[in-house]
NULOGU-613728 format. One record per residue (C-alpha): residue number from 1; residue in one letter; x, y, z. Coordinates in steps of 0.1 Angstrom, whole numbers, plus 2048, in hexadecimal, padded with zeros to 3 digits. Layout:
# NULOGU-613728
<ronu num="NUM" residu="a" xx="X" yy="Y" zz="Z"/>
...
***
This chain:
# NULOGU-613728
<ronu num="1" residu="m" xx="C42" yy="E90" zz="B1B"/>
<ronu num="2" residu="r" xx="C45" yy="E6B" zz="B20"/>
<ronu num="3" residu="a" xx="C2D" yy="E51" zz="B11"/>
<ronu num="4" residu="l" xx="C24" yy="E34" zz="B28"/>
<ronu num="5" residu="s" xx="C19" yy="E11" zz="B1E"/>
<ronu num="6" residu="k" xx="BFA" yy="E02" zz="B2C"/>
<ronu num="7" residu="a" xx="C10" yy="DEE" zz="B44"/>
<ronu num="8" residu="e" xx="C22" yy="E0D" zz="B50"/>
<ronu num="9" residu="t" xx="C01" yy="E1F" zz="B54"/>
<ronu num="10" residu="a" xx="BF3" yy="E02" zz="B67"/>
<ronu num="11" residu="a" xx="C11" yy="E01" zz="B7E"/>
<ronu num="12" residu="r" xx="C0E" yy="E26" zz="B86"/>
<ronu num="13" residu="l" xx="BE9" yy="E23" zz="B8D"/>
<ronu num="14" residu="g" xx="BEE" yy="E03" zz="BA1"/>
<ronu num="15" residu="t" xx="BD5" yy="DF0" zz="B8C"/>
<ronu num="16" residu="s" xx="BD4" yy="DD7" zz="B6F"/>
<ronu num="17" residu="e" xx="BDA" yy="DDD" zz="B4A"/>
<ronu num="18" residu="r" xx="BB6" yy="DD2" zz="B44"/>
<ronu num="19" residu="t" xx="BAA" yy="DEE" zz="B5A"/>
<ronu num="20" residu="v" xx="BBF" yy="E07" zz="B47"/>
<ronu num="21" residu="e" xx="BB0" yy="DF9" zz="B26"/>
<ronu num="22" residu="r" xx="B8D" yy="E00" zz="B35"/>
<ronu num="23" residu="f" xx="B97" yy="E23" zz="B3E"/>
<ronu num="24" residu="i" xx="BA4" yy="E29" zz="B1B"/>
<ronu num="25" residu="d" xx="B86" yy="E1A" zz="B0A"/>
<ronu num="26" residu="s" xx="B6E" yy="E2E" zz="B1F"/>
<ronu num="27" residu="g" xx="B82" yy="E4E" zz="B19"/>
<ronu num="28" residu="r" xx="B8B" yy="E54" zz="B3D"/>
<ronu num="29" residu="i" xx="BB0" yy="E52" zz="B35"/>
<ronu num="30" residu="r" xx="BBB" yy="E63" zz="B15"/>
<ronu num="31" residu="a" xx="BD2" yy="E4C" zz="B00"/>
<ronu num="32" residu="h" xx="BE2" yy="E4D" zz="ADE"/>
<ronu num="33" residu="k" xx="BEB" yy="E30" zz="AC6"/>
<ronu num="34" residu="v" xx="C10" yy="E32" zz="ABF"/>
<ronu num="35" residu="g" xx="C20" yy="E17" zz="AA9"/>
<ronu num="36" residu="g" xx="C01" yy="E01" zz="AAD"/>
<ronu num="37" residu="r" xx="C01" yy="E03" zz="AD3"/>
<ronu num="38" residu="w" xx="BED" yy="E18" zz="AEB"/>
<ronu num="39" residu="k" xx="C02" yy="E32" zz="AFF"/>
<ronu num="40" residu="v" xx="BF8" yy="E49" zz="B1B"/>
<ronu num="41" residu="f" xx="C0B" yy="E69" zz="B1D"/>
<ronu num="42" residu="e" xx="C16" yy="E73" zz="B41"/>
<ronu num="43" residu="n" xx="C02" yy="E93" zz="B3F"/>
<ronu num="44" residu="d" xx="BE3" yy="E81" zz="B36"/>
<ronu num="45" residu="l" xx="BE8" yy="E69" zz="B53"/>
<ronu num="46" residu="d" xx="BED" yy="E87" zz="B6A"/>
<ronu num="47" residu="a" xx="BCC" yy="E96" zz="B5E"/>
<ronu num="48" residu="f" xx="BBA" yy="E75" zz="B64"/>
<ronu num="49" residu="l" xx="BC9" yy="E73" zz="B88"/>
<ronu num="50" residu="a" xx="BBF" yy="E98" zz="B8E"/>
<ronu num="51" residu="q" xx="B9C" yy="E90" zz="B83"/>
<ronu num="52" residu="c" xx="B9B" yy="E72" zz="B9A"/>
<ronu num="53" residu="a" xx="BA6" yy="E87" zz="BB7"/>
<ronu num="54" residu="n" xx="B86" yy="E9B" zz="BB4"/>
<ronu num="55" residu="v" xx="B6F" yy="E7E" zz="BB6"/>
<ronu num="56" residu="p" xx="B5F" yy="E75" zz="BD7"/>
<ronu num="57" residu="v" xx="B67" yy="E52" zz="BE3"/>
<ronu num="58" residu="a" xx="B4C" yy="E3B" zz="BF3"/>
<ronu num="59" residu="s" xx="B56" yy="E2B" zz="C14"/>
<ronu num="60" residu="a" xx="B51" yy="E06" zz="C1B"/>
<ronu num="61" residu="g" xx="B2F" yy="E0E" zz="C29"/>
<ronu num="62" residu="g" xx="B24" yy="E1E" zz="C09"/>
<ronu num="63" residu="h" xx="B26" yy="E42" zz="C15"/>
<ronu num="64" residu="v" xx="B38" yy="E5C" zz="C01"/>
<ronu num="65" residu="a" xx="B56" yy="E6B" zz="C14"/>
<ronu num="66" residu="a" xx="B56" yy="E91" zz="C12"/>
***
């Protein structure tokens, strides 16, 4: 199991490191402090992505796509 930095996690999600920090702070992504730095284990990132796959997404018009 590989531990990812915030930068690596952000790259995999296609977002910024700040967004990853927000996800960690809110508890949406599980992270662990290793050597004074936050790390996200690949299986925790996979769990987050699986959870996101089950969330309906609103279209540009504000309607939820089913």
